[in-house]
PDB file of N, CA, C, O and CB in Angstrom:
ATOM      1  N   MET A   1       0.531  -1.312   0.319  1.00  0.00           N
ATOM      2  CA  MET A   1      -0.306   0.213  -0.013  1.00  0.00           C
ATOM      3  C   MET A   1       0.972   1.053  -0.071  1.00  0.00           C
ATOM      4  O   MET A   1       2.119   0.785   0.286  1.00  0.00           O
ATOM      5  CB  MET A   1      -1.585   0.900   1.373  1.00  0.00           C
ATOM      6  N   PRO A   2       0.333   2.364  -0.732  1.00  0.00           N
ATOM      7  CA  PRO A   2       0.830   3.480  -0.937  1.00  0.00           C
ATOM      8  C   PRO A   2       1.331   4.268   1.072  1.00  0.00           C
ATOM      9  O   PRO A   2       0.665   3.862   2.024  1.00  0.00           O
ATOM     10  CB  PRO A   2      -0.558   4.328  -2.042  1.00  0.00           C
ATOM     11  N   ASN A   3       2.229   5.076   1.253  1.00  0.00           N
ATOM     12  CA  ASN A   3       2.642   5.623   2.360  1.00  0.00           C
ATOM     13  C   ASN A   3       1.588   6.606   2.839  1.00  0.00           C
ATOM     14  O   ASN A   3       1.155   7.399   2.003  1.00  0.00           O
ATOM     15  CB  ASN A   3       3.928   6.198   2.157  1.00  0.00           C
ATOM     16  N   THR A   4       1.216   6.642   3.829  1.00  0.00           N
ATOM     17  CA  THR A   4       0.386   7.715   4.446  1.00  0.00           C
ATOM     18  C   THR A   4       0.747   8.338   5.658  1.00  0.00           C
ATOM     19  O   THR A   4       1.926   8.245   5.999  1.00  0.00           O
ATOM     20  CB  THR A   4      -0.815   7.271   4.669  1.00  0.00           C
ATOM     21  N   THR A   5      -0.141   9.030   6.460  1.00  0.00           N
ATOM     22  CA  THR A   5       0.295   9.553   7.856  1.00  0.00           C
ATOM     23  C   THR A   5      -0.645   8.587   8.883  1.00  0.00           C
ATOM     24  O   THR A   5      -1.548   7.764   8.736  1.00  0.00           O
ATOM     25  CB  THR A   5      -0.047  11.398   8.052  1.00  0.00           C
ATOM     26  N   LEU A   6      -0.142   8.983   9.635  1.00  0.00           N
ATOM     27  CA  LEU A   6      -0.850   7.968  10.914  1.00  0.00           C
ATOM     28  C   LEU A   6      -1.941   8.337  11.087  1.00  0.00           C
ATOM     29  O   LEU A   6      -2.699   7.411  11.374  1.00  0.00           O
ATOM     30  CB  LEU A   6      -0.285   7.935  12.345  1.00  0.00           C
ATOM     31  N   ASP A   7      -2.555   9.640  11.029  1.00  0.00           N
ATOM     32  CA  ASP A   7      -3.445  10.029  11.431  1.00  0.00           C
ATOM     33  C   ASP A   7      -4.596   9.942  10.168  1.00  0.00           C
ATOM     34  O   ASP A   7      -5.637  10.598  10.123  1.00  0.00           O
ATOM     35  CB  ASP A   7      -3.062  11.222  12.035  1.00  0.00           C
ATOM     36  N   LYS A   8      -4.188   9.091   9.301  1.00  0.00           N
ATOM     37  CA  LYS A   8      -5.313   8.587   8.133  1.00  0.00           C
ATOM     38  C   LYS A   8      -5.533   7.322   8.346  1.00  0.00           C
ATOM     39  O   LYS A   8      -6.619   6.976   7.882  1.00  0.00           O
ATOM     40  CB  LYS A   8      -4.910   8.696   6.589  1.00  0.00           C
ATOM     41  N   VAL A   9      -4.860   6.362   8.936  1.00  0.00           N
ATOM     42  CA  VAL A   9      -4.988   5.159   9.425  1.00  0.00           C
ATOM     43  C   VAL A   9      -6.236   4.527  10.021  1.00  0.00           C
ATOM     44  O   VAL A   9      -6.279   4.447  11.249  1.00  0.00           O
ATOM     45  CB  VAL A   9      -4.147   5.128  10.208  1.00  0.00           C
ATOM     46  N   PRO A  10      -7.198   4.095   9.345  1.00  0.00           N
ATOM     47  CA  PRO A  10      -8.514   3.598   9.633  1.00  0.00           C
ATOM     48  C   PRO A  10      -8.694   2.893  10.793  1.00  0.00           C
ATOM     49  O   PRO A  10      -7.789   2.128  11.125  1.00  0.00           O
ATOM     50  CB  PRO A  10      -8.947   2.838   8.682  1.00  0.00           C
ATOM     51  N   LEU A  11      -9.491   2.970  11.353  1.00  0.00           N
ATOM     52  CA  LEU A  11      -9.474   2.215  12.999  1.00  0.00           C
ATOM     53  C   LEU A  11      -9.384   0.996  13.465  1.00  0.00           C
ATOM     54  O   LEU A  11     -10.484   0.479  13.273  1.00  0.00           O
ATOM     55  CB  LEU A  11     -10.477   2.362  13.654  1.00  0.00           C
ATOM     56  N   GLY A  12      -8.649   0.222  13.993  1.00  0.00           N
ATOM     57  CA  GLY A  12      -8.586  -0.967  13.711  1.00  0.00           C
ATOM     58  C   GLY A  12      -7.458  -1.810  13.448  1.00  0.00           C
ATOM     59  O   GLY A  12      -7.027  -2.890  13.852  1.00  0.00           O
ATOM     60  N   LYS A  13      -6.983  -0.501  12.232  1.00  0.00           N
ATOM     61  CA  LYS A  13      -5.414  -1.449  11.280  1.00  0.00           C
ATOM     62  C   LYS A  13      -4.543  -0.996  11.801  1.00  0.00           C
ATOM     63  O   LYS A  13      -4.571  -0.302  12.817  1.00  0.00           O
ATOM     64  CB  LYS A  13      -4.957  -1.275   9.562  1.00  0.00           C
ATOM     65  N   SER A  14      -3.307  -1.437  10.956  1.00  0.00           N
ATOM     66  CA  SER A  14      -2.171  -1.688  11.952  1.00  0.00           C
ATOM     67  C   SER A  14      -1.467  -1.027  10.984  1.00  0.00           C
ATOM     68  O   SER A  14      -1.891  -1.185   9.839  1.00  0.00           O
ATOM     69  CB  SER A  14      -1.665  -3.237  12.500  1.00  0.00           C
ATOM     70  N   ALA A  15      -0.327  -0.199  11.158  1.00  0.00           N
ATOM     71  CA  ALA A  15       0.928   0.606  10.526  1.00  0.00           C
ATOM     72  C   ALA A  15       2.067   0.233  10.722  1.00  0.00           C
ATOM     73  O   ALA A  15       2.361  -0.261  11.811  1.00  0.00           O
ATOM     74  CB  ALA A  15       1.071   1.828  10.867  1.00  0.00           C
ATOM     75  N   ARG A  16       2.947   0.368   9.769  1.00  0.00           N
ATOM     76  CA  ARG A  16       4.420   0.166  10.685  1.00  0.00           C
ATOM     77  C   ARG A  16       4.827   1.609  10.000  1.00  0.00           C
ATOM     78  O   ARG A  16       4.529   1.994   8.869  1.00  0.00           O
ATOM     79  CB  ARG A  16       5.726  -1.534  10.290  1.00  0.00           C
ATOM     80  N   VAL A  17       5.530   2.239  10.924  1.00  0.00           N
ATOM     81  CA  VAL A  17       6.546   3.473  10.679  1.00  0.00           C
ATOM     82  C   VAL A  17       7.542   3.768  10.118  1.00  0.00           C
ATOM     83  O   VAL A  17       8.674   3.379  10.409  1.00  0.00           O
ATOM     84  CB  VAL A  17       6.946   3.825  11.387  1.00  0.00           C
ATOM     85  N   ILE A  18       7.171   4.639   9.065  1.00  0.00           N
ATOM     86  CA  ILE A  18       8.202   4.789   8.180  1.00  0.00           C
ATOM     87  C   ILE A  18       9.078   5.767   8.447  1.00  0.00           C
ATOM     88  O   ILE A  18      10.289   5.546   8.453  1.00  0.00           O
ATOM     89  CB  ILE A  18       7.787   4.958   7.023  1.00  0.00           C
ATOM     90  N   ALA A  19       8.460   7.177   8.742  1.00  0.00           N
ATOM     91  CA  ALA A  19       9.501   8.059   9.430  1.00  0.00           C
ATOM     92  C   ALA A  19       8.668   9.164   9.897  1.00  0.00           C
ATOM     93  O   ALA A  19       7.600   9.641   9.513  1.00  0.00           O
ATOM     94  CB  ALA A  19      10.745   8.579   8.469  1.00  0.00           C
ATOM     95  N   VAL A  20       9.964   9.577  11.402  1.00  0.00           N
ATOM     96  CA  VAL A  20       8.602  10.911  12.236  1.00  0.00           C
ATOM     97  C   VAL A  20       9.379  11.867  11.523  1.00  0.00           C
ATOM     98  O   VAL A  20      10.579  11.679  11.321  1.00  0.00           O
ATOM     99  CB  VAL A  20       8.428  11.339  14.457  1.00  0.00           C
ATOM    100  N   ASP A  21       8.705  12.998  11.083  1.00  0.00           N
ATOM    101  CA  ASP A  21       8.910  13.976  10.823  1.00  0.00           C
ATOM    102  C   ASP A  21       8.636  15.453  11.671  1.00  0.00           C
ATOM    103  O   ASP A  21       7.726  15.518  12.497  1.00  0.00           O
ATOM    104  CB  ASP A  21       8.467  13.792   9.884  1.00  0.00           C
ATOM    105  N   GLY A  22       9.274  16.297  11.459  1.00  0.00           N
ATOM    106  CA  GLY A  22       9.167  17.615  12.304  1.00  0.00           C
ATOM    107  C   GLY A  22      10.362  17.997  12.898  1.00  0.00           C
ATOM    108  O   GLY A  22      11.393  17.424  12.546  1.00  0.00           O
ATOM    109  N   GLY A  23      10.401  19.008  13.871  1.00  0.00           N
ATOM    110  CA  GLY A  23      11.602  19.497  14.235  1.00  0.00           C
ATOM    111  C   GLY A  23      12.073  18.768  15.668  1.00  0.00           C
ATOM    112  O   GLY A  23      11.240  18.073  16.250  1.00  0.00           O
ATOM    113  N   PRO A  24      13.295  18.916  16.180  1.00  0.00           N
ATOM    114  CA  PRO A  24      14.488  17.709  17.122  1.00  0.00           C
ATOM    115  C   PRO A  24      13.364  17.275  18.089  1.00  0.00           C
ATOM    116  O   PRO A  24      13.017  16.110  18.285  1.00  0.00           O
ATOM    117  CB  PRO A  24      16.216  18.547  18.226  1.00  0.00           C
ATOM    118  N   ALA A  25      12.622  18.859  18.910  1.00  0.00           N
ATOM    119  CA  ALA A  25      11.939  18.502  20.016  1.00  0.00           C
ATOM    120  C   ALA A  25      10.774  17.348  19.579  1.00  0.00           C
ATOM    121  O   ALA A  25      10.519  16.310  20.189  1.00  0.00           O
ATOM    122  CB  ALA A  25      11.347  19.847  20.662  1.00  0.00           C
ATOM    123  N   VAL A  26      10.181  17.827  18.397  1.00  0.00           N
ATOM    124  CA  VAL A  26       8.850  16.718  18.504  1.00  0.00           C
ATOM    125  C   VAL A  26       9.686  15.602  18.139  1.00  0.00           C
ATOM    126  O   VAL A  26       9.353  14.703  18.911  1.00  0.00           O
ATOM    127  CB  VAL A  26       7.337  16.921  17.356  1.00  0.00           C
ATOM    128  N   VAL A  27      10.731  15.114  17.262  1.00  0.00           N
ATOM    129  CA  VAL A  27      11.118  13.860  17.009  1.00  0.00           C
ATOM    130  C   VAL A  27      11.607  13.117  18.042  1.00  0.00           C
ATOM    131  O   VAL A  27      11.528  11.902  18.225  1.00  0.00           O
ATOM    132  CB  VAL A  27      11.938  13.855  16.118  1.00  0.00           C
ATOM    133  N   GLN A  28      12.216  14.127  18.822  1.00  0.00           N
ATOM    134  CA  GLN A  28      12.511  13.424  20.375  1.00  0.00           C
ATOM    135  C   GLN A  28      11.435  12.725  21.329  1.00  0.00           C
ATOM    136  O   GLN A  28      11.449  11.608  21.845  1.00  0.00           O
ATOM    137  CB  GLN A  28      13.019  14.539  21.302  1.00  0.00           C
ATOM    138  N   ARG A  29      10.439  13.824  21.392  1.00  0.00           N
ATOM    139  CA  ARG A  29       9.291  13.271  22.064  1.00  0.00           C
ATOM    140  C   ARG A  29       8.654  12.328  21.834  1.00  0.00           C
ATOM    141  O   ARG A  29       8.167  11.569  22.671  1.00  0.00           O
ATOM    142  CB  ARG A  29       8.541  13.870  22.144  1.00  0.00           C
ATOM    143  N   LEU A  30       8.518  12.201  19.852  1.00  0.00           N
ATOM    144  CA  LEU A  30       7.480  11.230  19.358  1.00  0.00           C
ATOM    145  C   LEU A  30       8.444  10.048  19.823  1.00  0.00           C
ATOM    146  O   LEU A  30       7.720   9.062  19.960  1.00  0.00           O
ATOM    147  CB  LEU A  30       6.974  11.313  17.566  1.00  0.00           C
ATOM    148  N   MET A  31      10.043   9.651  20.190  1.00  0.00           N
ATOM    149  CA  MET A  31      10.727   8.825  19.707  1.00  0.00           C
ATOM    150  C   MET A  31      11.050   8.205  21.792  1.00  0.00           C
ATOM    151  O   MET A  31      11.471   7.161  22.289  1.00  0.00           O
ATOM    152  CB  MET A  31      12.118   9.613  18.398  1.00  0.00           C
ATOM    153  N   GLU A  32      10.702   9.155  22.208  1.00  0.00           N
ATOM    154  CA  GLU A  32      10.853   9.170  24.114  1.00  0.00           C
ATOM    155  C   GLU A  32       9.519   8.183  24.160  1.00  0.00           C
ATOM    156  O   GLU A  32       9.918   7.176  24.746  1.00  0.00           O
ATOM    157  CB  GLU A  32      10.563  11.197  25.246  1.00  0.00           C
ATOM    158  N   MET A  33       8.355   8.033  23.873  1.00  0.00           N
ATOM    159  CA  MET A  33       7.115   7.852  23.717  1.00  0.00           C
ATOM    160  C   MET A  33       7.154   5.644  23.067  1.00  0.00           C
ATOM    161  O   MET A  33       6.639   4.538  23.231  1.00  0.00           O
ATOM    162  CB  MET A  33       6.522   9.416  22.380  1.00  0.00           C
ATOM    163  N   GLY A  34       7.892   6.197  22.546  1.00  0.00           N
ATOM    164  CA  GLY A  34       7.908   4.764  21.752  1.00  0.00           C
ATOM    165  C   GLY A  34       7.833   4.381  20.073  1.00  0.00           C
ATOM    166  O   GLY A  34       7.826   3.335  19.422  1.00  0.00           O
ATOM    167  N   VAL A  35       7.777   5.995  19.732  1.00  0.00           N
ATOM    168  CA  VAL A  35       7.351   5.824  18.467  1.00  0.00           C
ATOM    169  C   VAL A  35       8.696   5.206  17.609  1.00  0.00           C
ATOM    170  O   VAL A  35       9.716   5.821  17.921  1.00  0.00           O
ATOM    171  CB  VAL A  35       6.752   7.266  17.925  1.00  0.00           C
ATOM    172  N   LEU A  36       8.837   4.552  16.994  1.00  0.00           N
ATOM    173  CA  LEU A  36      10.415   4.646  16.375  1.00  0.00           C
ATOM    174  C   LEU A  36      10.182   3.788  14.719  1.00  0.00           C
ATOM    175  O   LEU A  36       9.215   3.073  14.458  1.00  0.00           O
ATOM    176  CB  LEU A  36      11.837   3.557  17.694  1.00  0.00           C
ATOM    177  N   GLU A  37      11.273   4.082  13.819  1.00  0.00           N
ATOM    178  CA  GLU A  37      10.538   3.998  12.855  1.00  0.00           C
ATOM    179  C   GLU A  37      10.881   2.552  12.593  1.00  0.00           C
ATOM    180  O   GLU A  37      11.905   2.104  13.110  1.00  0.00           O
ATOM    181  CB  GLU A  37      10.733   5.036  11.813  1.00  0.00           C
ATOM    182  N   GLY A  38      10.125   1.784  11.842  1.00  0.00           N
ATOM    183  CA  GLY A  38      10.092   0.384  11.756  1.00  0.00           C
ATOM    184  C   GLY A  38       9.295  -0.410  12.607  1.00  0.00           C
ATOM    185  O   GLY A  38       9.057  -1.586  12.333  1.00  0.00           O
ATOM    186  N   ASP A  39       8.760   0.284  13.869  1.00  0.00           N
ATOM    187  CA  ASP A  39       7.818  -0.215  14.986  1.00  0.00           C
ATOM    188  C   ASP A  39       6.277  -0.667  13.846  1.00  0.00           C
ATOM    189  O   ASP A  39       6.091  -0.246  12.704  1.00  0.00           O
ATOM    190  CB  ASP A  39       7.490   1.375  16.436  1.00  0.00           C
ATOM    191  N   VAL A  40       5.597  -1.389  14.444  1.00  0.00           N
ATOM    192  CA  VAL A  40       4.234  -1.564  14.510  1.00  0.00           C
ATOM    193  C   VAL A  40       3.084  -0.648  15.861  1.00  0.00           C
ATOM    194  O   VAL A  40       3.072  -0.465  17.078  1.00  0.00           O
ATOM    195  CB  VAL A  40       4.254  -3.188  14.662  1.00  0.00           C
ATOM    196  N   VAL A  41       2.359  -0.348  14.793  1.00  0.00           N
ATOM    197  CA  VAL A  41       1.253   0.341  15.772  1.00  0.00           C
ATOM    198  C   VAL A  41      -0.035   0.355  15.440  1.00  0.00           C
ATOM    199  O   VAL A  41      -0.280   0.771  14.307  1.00  0.00           O
ATOM    200  CB  VAL A  41       1.462   1.674  15.998  1.00  0.00           C
ATOM    201  N   GLU A  42      -1.198  -0.085  16.306  1.00  0.00           N
ATOM    202  CA  GLU A  42      -2.571  -0.323  15.508  1.00  0.00           C
ATOM    203  C   GLU A  42      -3.262   1.089  16.071  1.00  0.00           C
ATOM    204  O   GLU A  42      -3.005   1.705  17.105  1.00  0.00           O
ATOM    205  CB  GLU A  42      -3.555  -1.994  15.978  1.00  0.00           C
ATOM    206  N   MET A  43      -4.219   1.378  15.033  1.00  0.00           N
ATOM    207  CA  MET A  43      -5.154   2.646  15.190  1.00  0.00           C
ATOM    208  C   MET A  43      -6.418   2.191  16.516  1.00  0.00           C
ATOM    209  O   MET A  43      -7.427   1.520  16.298  1.00  0.00           O
ATOM    210  CB  MET A  43      -6.022   3.005  13.381  1.00  0.00           C
ATOM    211  N   LEU A  44      -6.077   2.670  17.628  1.00  0.00           N
ATOM    212  CA  LEU A  44      -6.928   1.923  18.422  1.00  0.00           C
ATOM    213  C   LEU A  44      -8.979   3.015  18.801  1.00  0.00           C
ATOM    214  O   LEU A  44     -10.167   2.770  19.008  1.00  0.00           O
ATOM    215  CB  LEU A  44      -5.632   1.669  20.102  1.00  0.00           C
ATOM    216  N   ALA A  45      -8.138   4.008  18.666  1.00  0.00           N
ATOM    217  CA  ALA A  45      -9.735   5.041  19.140  1.00  0.00           C
ATOM    218  C   ALA A  45      -9.734   6.260  18.463  1.00  0.00           C
ATOM    219  O   ALA A  45      -8.586   6.639  18.227  1.00  0.00           O
ATOM    220  CB  ALA A  45      -9.898   5.598  20.910  1.00  0.00           C
ATOM    221  N   VAL A  46     -10.502   6.918  18.116  1.00  0.00           N
ATOM    222  CA  VAL A  46      -9.802   8.630  18.077  1.00  0.00           C
ATOM    223  C   VAL A  46     -11.389   9.056  19.203  1.00  0.00           C
ATOM    224  O   VAL A  46     -12.441   8.429  19.329  1.00  0.00           O
ATOM    225  CB  VAL A  46      -9.680   9.796  15.690  1.00  0.00           C
ATOM    226  N   ALA A  47     -10.964  10.239  19.788  1.00  0.00           N
ATOM    227  CA  ALA A  47     -11.913  11.094  20.172  1.00  0.00           C
ATOM    228  C   ALA A  47     -12.866  11.339  19.642  1.00  0.00           C
ATOM    229  O   ALA A  47     -12.706  11.367  18.422  1.00  0.00           O
ATOM    230  CB  ALA A  47     -11.618  11.954  20.336  1.00  0.00           C
ATOM    231  N   PRO A  48     -14.312  11.643  20.114  1.00  0.00           N
ATOM    232  CA  PRO A  48     -15.749  12.228  19.567  1.00  0.00           C
ATOM    233  C   PRO A  48     -15.230  13.093  18.477  1.00  0.00           C
ATOM    234  O   PRO A  48     -15.211  12.726  17.302  1.00  0.00           O
ATOM    235  CB  PRO A  48     -16.749  13.171  20.746  1.00  0.00           C
ATOM    236  N   LEU A  49     -14.735  14.449  18.962  1.00  0.00           N
ATOM    237  CA  LEU A  49     -14.182  15.307  17.863  1.00  0.00           C
ATOM    238  C   LEU A  49     -12.984  14.995  17.341  1.00  0.00           C
ATOM    239  O   LEU A  49     -12.279  15.964  17.061  1.00  0.00           O
ATOM    240  CB  LEU A  49     -14.054  16.562  18.220  1.00  0.00           C
ATOM    241  N   GLY A  50     -12.588  14.022  17.148  1.00  0.00           N
ATOM    242  CA  GLY A  50     -11.304  13.736  16.040  1.00  0.00           C
ATOM    243  C   GLY A  50      -9.824  14.274  17.013  1.00  0.00           C
ATOM    244  O   GLY A  50      -8.785  14.692  16.502  1.00  0.00           O
ATOM    245  N   ASP A  51     -10.036  14.151  18.226  1.00  0.00           N
ATOM    246  CA  ASP A  51      -8.496  14.282  18.514  1.00  0.00           C
ATOM    247  C   ASP A  51      -8.606  14.543  19.827  1.00  0.00           C
ATOM    248  O   ASP A  51      -9.350  15.450  20.198  1.00  0.00           O
ATOM    249  CB  ASP A  51      -7.618  15.413  17.725  1.00  0.00           C
ATOM    250  N   PRO A  52      -7.753  13.652  20.885  1.00  0.00           N
ATOM    251  CA  PRO A  52      -6.741  12.955  20.451  1.00  0.00           C
ATOM    252  C   PRO A  52      -7.088  11.154  19.950  1.00  0.00           C
ATOM    253  O   PRO A  52      -8.103  10.473  20.094  1.00  0.00           O
ATOM    254  CB  PRO A  52      -5.727  13.150  21.680  1.00  0.00           C
ATOM    255  N   MET A  53      -6.029  10.906  19.462  1.00  0.00           N
ATOM    256  CA  MET A  53      -6.508   9.605  18.881  1.00  0.00           C
ATOM    257  C   MET A  53      -5.383   8.558  19.440  1.00  0.00           C
ATOM    258  O   MET A  53      -4.175   8.689  19.637  1.00  0.00           O
ATOM    259  CB  MET A  53      -6.609   9.657  17.103  1.00  0.00           C
ATOM    260  N   GLU A  54      -6.166   7.608  19.592  1.00  0.00           N
ATOM    261  CA  GLU A  54      -5.714   6.479  20.952  1.00  0.00           C
ATOM    262  C   GLU A  54      -4.591   5.362  19.988  1.00  0.00           C
ATOM    263  O   GLU A  54      -5.229   4.962  19.015  1.00  0.00           O
ATOM    264  CB  GLU A  54      -7.584   5.297  21.802  1.00  0.00           C
ATOM    265  N   ILE A  55      -3.263   4.822  19.995  1.00  0.00           N
ATOM    266  CA  ILE A  55      -2.819   3.945  19.229  1.00  0.00           C
ATOM    267  C   ILE A  55      -1.898   3.209  20.128  1.00  0.00           C
ATOM    268  O   ILE A  55      -1.170   3.659  21.013  1.00  0.00           O
ATOM    269  CB  ILE A  55      -2.278   4.489  18.028  1.00  0.00           C
ATOM    270  N   ARG A  56      -2.117   1.676  19.624  1.00  0.00           N
ATOM    271  CA  ARG A  56      -1.240   0.759  20.281  1.00  0.00           C
ATOM    272  C   ARG A  56       0.168   0.489  19.950  1.00  0.00           C
ATOM    273  O   ARG A  56       0.489  -0.052  18.892  1.00  0.00           O
ATOM    274  CB  ARG A  56      -1.783  -0.324  20.219  1.00  0.00           C
ATOM    275  N   VAL A  57       1.047   0.879  20.888  1.00  0.00           N
ATOM    276  CA  VAL A  57       2.939   0.578  20.275  1.00  0.00           C
ATOM    277  C   VAL A  57       3.391  -0.247  21.515  1.00  0.00           C
ATOM    278  O   VAL A  57       3.451   0.133  22.684  1.00  0.00           O
ATOM    279  CB  VAL A  57       4.282   2.380  20.087  1.00  0.00           C
ATOM    280  N   GLY A  58       3.733  -1.617  20.924  1.00  0.00           N
ATOM    281  CA  GLY A  58       4.275  -2.116  21.465  1.00  0.00           C
ATOM    282  C   GLY A  58       2.960  -2.764  22.646  1.00  0.00           C
ATOM    283  O   GLY A  58       1.865  -3.092  22.189  1.00  0.00           O
ATOM    284  N   ASP A  59       3.198  -2.851  23.827  1.00  0.00           N
ATOM    285  CA  ASP A  59       2.321  -3.537  24.999  1.00  0.00           C
ATOM    286  C   ASP A  59       1.511  -2.284  26.111  1.00  0.00           C
ATOM    287  O   ASP A  59       1.056  -2.249  27.254  1.00  0.00           O
ATOM    288  CB  ASP A  59       3.561  -4.620  26.028  1.00  0.00           C
ATOM    289  N   TYR A  60       1.695  -1.309  24.877  1.00  0.00           N
ATOM    290  CA  TYR A  60       0.952  -0.269  25.820  1.00  0.00           C
ATOM    291  C   TYR A  60       0.213   0.891  25.160  1.00  0.00           C
ATOM    292  O   TYR A  60       0.503   1.033  23.972  1.00  0.00           O
ATOM    293  CB  TYR A  60       1.966   0.385  26.766  1.00  0.00           C
ATOM    294  N   ARG A  61      -0.768   1.845  25.709  1.00  0.00           N
ATOM    295  CA  ARG A  61      -1.456   2.471  24.821  1.00  0.00           C
ATOM    296  C   ARG A  61      -0.978   3.960  24.460  1.00  0.00           C
ATOM    297  O   ARG A  61      -0.748   4.430  25.574  1.00  0.00           O
ATOM    298  CB  ARG A  61      -2.744   2.413  25.283  1.00  0.00           C
ATOM    299  N   LEU A  62      -0.743   4.812  23.657  1.00  0.00           N
ATOM    300  CA  LEU A  62      -0.417   6.250  23.752  1.00  0.00           C
ATOM    301  C   LEU A  62      -1.802   6.927  22.696  1.00  0.00           C
ATOM    302  O   LEU A  62      -2.419   6.657  21.666  1.00  0.00           O
ATOM    303  CB  LEU A  62       1.441   6.576  23.088  1.00  0.00           C
ATOM    304  N   SER A  63      -1.735   8.007  23.835  1.00  0.00           N
ATOM    305  CA  SER A  63      -2.760   9.231  22.902  1.00  0.00           C
ATOM    306  C   SER A  63      -1.834  10.316  22.305  1.00  0.00           C
ATOM    307  O   SER A  63      -1.219  11.116  23.009  1.00  0.00           O
ATOM    308  CB  SER A  63      -4.006  10.199  24.003  1.00  0.00           C
ATOM    309  N   LEU A  64      -1.796  10.293  21.325  1.00  0.00           N
ATOM    310  CA  LEU A  64      -1.578  11.699  20.184  1.00  0.00           C
ATOM    311  C   LEU A  64      -2.454  12.454  19.867  1.00  0.00           C
ATOM    312  O   LEU A  64      -3.557  11.953  19.645  1.00  0.00           O
ATOM    313  CB  LEU A  64      -1.222  11.465  18.893  1.00  0.00           C
ATOM    314  N   ARG A  65      -2.298  13.810  19.741  1.00  0.00           N
ATOM    315  CA  ARG A  65      -2.596  14.694  19.078  1.00  0.00           C
ATOM    316  C   ARG A  65      -2.716  14.573  17.490  1.00  0.00           C
ATOM    317  O   ARG A  65      -1.763  14.034  16.926  1.00  0.00           O
ATOM    318  CB  ARG A  65      -1.837  15.492  19.477  1.00  0.00           C
ATOM    319  N   ARG A  66      -3.856  15.048  16.656  1.00  0.00           N
ATOM    320  CA  ARG A  66      -3.512  14.993  15.383  1.00  0.00           C
ATOM    321  C   ARG A  66      -2.971  15.394  14.888  1.00  0.00           C
ATOM    322  O   ARG A  66      -2.814  15.056  13.715  1.00  0.00           O
ATOM    323  CB  ARG A  66      -3.924  15.046  14.830  1.00  0.00           C
ATOM    324  N   ALA A  67      -2.390  16.278  15.383  1.00  0.00           N
ATOM    325  CA  ALA A  67      -1.016  16.982  14.623  1.00  0.00           C
ATOM    326  C   ALA A  67       0.344  15.889  15.077  1.00  0.00           C
ATOM    327  O   ALA A  67       1.141  15.373  14.294  1.00  0.00           O
ATOM    328  CB  ALA A  67      -0.673  18.940  15.379  1.00  0.00           C
ATOM    329  N   GLU A  68       0.314  15.778  16.198  1.00  0.00           N
ATOM    330  CA  GLU A  68       1.799  15.203  15.997  1.00  0.00           C
ATOM    331  C   GLU A  68       1.437  13.393  14.978  1.00  0.00           C
ATOM    332  O   GLU A  68       2.271  12.891  14.225  1.00  0.00           O
ATOM    333  CB  GLU A  68       2.710  14.931  18.120  1.00  0.00           C
ATOM    334  N   ALA A  69       0.180  12.839  15.244  1.00  0.00           N
ATOM    335  CA  ALA A  69      -0.135  11.870  14.142  1.00  0.00           C
ATOM    336  C   ALA A  69       0.541  12.251  12.811  1.00  0.00           C
ATOM    337  O   ALA A  69       1.421  11.576  12.278  1.00  0.00           O
ATOM    338  CB  ALA A  69      -1.674  11.791  13.923  1.00  0.00           C
ATOM    339  N   ALA A  70      -0.049  13.602  12.250  1.00  0.00           N
ATOM    340  CA  ALA A  70       0.044  13.708  10.526  1.00  0.00           C
ATOM    341  C   ALA A  70       1.630  13.994  10.431  1.00  0.00           C
ATOM    342  O   ALA A  70       2.035  14.392   9.339  1.00  0.00           O
ATOM    343  CB  ALA A  70      -1.043  15.202   9.681  1.00  0.00           C
ATOM    344  N   ARG A  71       2.663  13.811  11.587  1.00  0.00           N
ATOM    345  CA  ARG A  71       3.730  14.077  11.375  1.00  0.00           C
ATOM    346  C   ARG A  71       4.961  12.817  11.159  1.00  0.00           C
ATOM    347  O   ARG A  71       6.184  12.843  11.022  1.00  0.00           O
ATOM    348  CB  ARG A  71       3.859  14.927  12.346  1.00  0.00           C
ATOM    349  N   ILE A  72       3.825  11.633  11.217  1.00  0.00           N
ATOM    350  CA  ILE A  72       4.439  10.328  11.624  1.00  0.00           C
ATOM    351  C   ILE A  72       3.978   9.839   9.910  1.00  0.00           C
ATOM    352  O   ILE A  72       2.810   9.907   9.529  1.00  0.00           O
ATOM    353  CB  ILE A  72       3.618   9.347  13.308  1.00  0.00           C
ATOM    354  N   GLU A  73       5.081   9.371   9.047  1.00  0.00           N
ATOM    355  CA  GLU A  73       4.334   8.830   7.624  1.00  0.00           C
ATOM    356  C   GLU A  73       4.433   6.729   8.362  1.00  0.00           C
ATOM    357  O   GLU A  73       5.158   6.144   9.166  1.00  0.00           O
ATOM    358  CB  GLU A  73       5.832   9.420   5.471  1.00  0.00           C
ATOM    359  N   ALA A  74       3.485   6.408   7.648  1.00  0.00           N
ATOM    360  CA  ALA A  74       3.066   5.293   8.432  1.00  0.00           C
ATOM    361  C   ALA A  74       2.495   4.271   6.669  1.00  0.00           C
ATOM    362  O   ALA A  74       1.799   4.661   5.732  1.00  0.00           O
ATOM    363  CB  ALA A  74       1.524   5.904   9.951  1.00  0.00           C
ATOM    364  N   GLU A  75       3.025   3.261   6.851  1.00  0.00           N
ATOM    365  CA  GLU A  75       2.434   2.542   5.755  1.00  0.00           C
ATOM    366  C   GLU A  75       1.728   1.359   6.235  1.00  0.00           C
ATOM    367  O   GLU A  75       2.383   0.531   6.870  1.00  0.00           O
ATOM    368  CB  GLU A  75       3.436   2.157   4.762  1.00  0.00           C
ATOM    369  N   ILE A  76       0.170   1.108   5.970  1.00  0.00           N
ATOM    370  CA  ILE A  76      -0.710   0.809   5.802  1.00  0.00           C
ATOM    371  C   ILE A  76      -0.832  -1.109   5.943  1.00  0.00           C
ATOM    372  O   ILE A  76      -1.092  -1.580   4.836  1.00  0.00           O
ATOM    373  CB  ILE A  76      -0.932   1.593   4.667  1.00  0.00           C
ATOM    374  N   LEU A  77      -0.704  -2.122   6.972  1.00  0.00           N
ATOM    375  CA  LEU A  77      -0.920  -3.300   6.777  1.00  0.00           C
ATOM    376  C   LEU A  77      -1.577  -3.780   6.194  1.00  0.00           C
ATOM    377  O   LEU A  77      -2.534  -3.064   5.900  1.00  0.00           O
ATOM    378  CB  LEU A  77      -1.034  -3.710   7.373  1.00  0.00           C
ATOM    379  N   PRO A  78      -1.616  -5.028   5.680  1.00  0.00           N
ATOM    380  CA  PRO A  78      -2.964  -5.746   5.025  1.00  0.00           C
ATOM    381  C   PRO A  78      -3.128  -6.726   6.335  1.00  0.00           C
ATOM    382  O   PRO A  78      -4.051  -7.539   6.387  1.00  0.00           O
ATOM    383  CB  PRO A  78      -2.719  -6.715   3.242  1.00  0.00           C
TER     384      PRO A  78
END
């Protein structure tokens, strides 16, 4: 599948992180939260107004703002 950004991954789907974009502080913050290139994440939930969104990274759940998720390039897995 073509690459997209994490904010566009449908609920219940998994995606592989291709790259994390943004300034050094944003990239470091996302990496400290466990969002690393090559990791598989699963889209679990989106708040009623669309922000924040909840993903599963490894064995834990992480809430991200839509703007943060839009900085994460991902490949949706079949």
